[in-house]
N, C-alpha and C positions, 0 to 999 in steps of 0.2 A: 759572798761569793759561794762558801760551801752548800747553802742552801740551794742555791739555783741547781747544782750539781745532785745532791739530794735527791729533788724533785724530781729531775730527770732520770736517775735511778730507780725510784719509785714508781713513774709511769713505766720503764722499760721492763717493771719486775709485774705489770699486769701482765702482758701476753705471755711469758714463762709462766706465771701464777696460774692463767685460766688453764693452761694444758694441766697442769698438776690438780687442779680442782676438777675436772673433769674426771682426773684417773682415781682422785681420791674421795671424792664425794663429798658431803656437807660435813665430813670432818676437819676441814679446813675454813669454816666459816667465820673461827674468832679470829684467826690471822687475816682473814680476808678483809672482815668490818675493821679491825686494827688499820689496815694498811689502806683504805678507803679513808679512814678517818685521818691518818695521816696525811694523805695526800691534800686532802680541803685543808687541815691546817697550815700545811707548808704553803700553798698556794695562797692563803689569806695572809699567813705572815711576808710573803714578798710582796702582797699587793699593798697590807697596811703598814708594814714595818716593825721589826722589832718587838720590845716590850717583853711583856708577859706572856705575848702571844707567840714568842719563838722559844719560851720555855715549854710550853705545851707542844709546840709543833717536834721538837727536839725530843720530849717524852714518848711522844707518840712515834715517830720514826725508830727509835731503840725498842720498844713495845713491838713494833712490828718484826723487827729482826728477831727479837725475843721468842714471838709467839711461833713464828715458822719453825723454829728449833722444836719449841714445844710439841706443835702438831705432828711433826715430820718423824720425830726420832721413832716413836712408836710404829708406825708405819715401816720405815726401815728397819728394823729389829725383826718385823715379820716377812718380810718381802723384801731382800736386798737385789734382786735381780732388776727391781725398776729405779736404783738411786741414780743412773747417769741422768733421767729424767727431771729428777729434783735440783742436781747440783747448780743449774743456770738460776734458778729462784732462788736459791740459796745463796749462794755468792752475791747475786744482786742487792737482798736485802743487808745482807750482811756489809758488803761496801755500804751503803746508806747508811745502817746504824752508826760505823764506824766513823764518817766525815761527819754526821750528824752532832756526834761526842766532840769532834773536833773543831765544830763551829760554834759551840759556847766560848763567849768569852772569858777570859781567865780574871 
């Protein structure tokens, strides 16, 4: 169930990420790559079901959240006036990463 919500959040992160990408340029390329890989892995996980693919999808989802922060912090340090533009994308990928971690069976 969580993986469906995570997929929706990752897909919702594309428009806000596109706006951010247009402002910041190619500095966001590593995050964009991980985000696309996470979407593909999550979709395959939902279609093919569980197993090792689920762990790969969860790892990529968490990496998408981490890579957003590692790419944004240098920009926010230098240009704090544009921070409200990035908050939507950061909150979306953070919620996706948290739900991804919660979706792993104990």
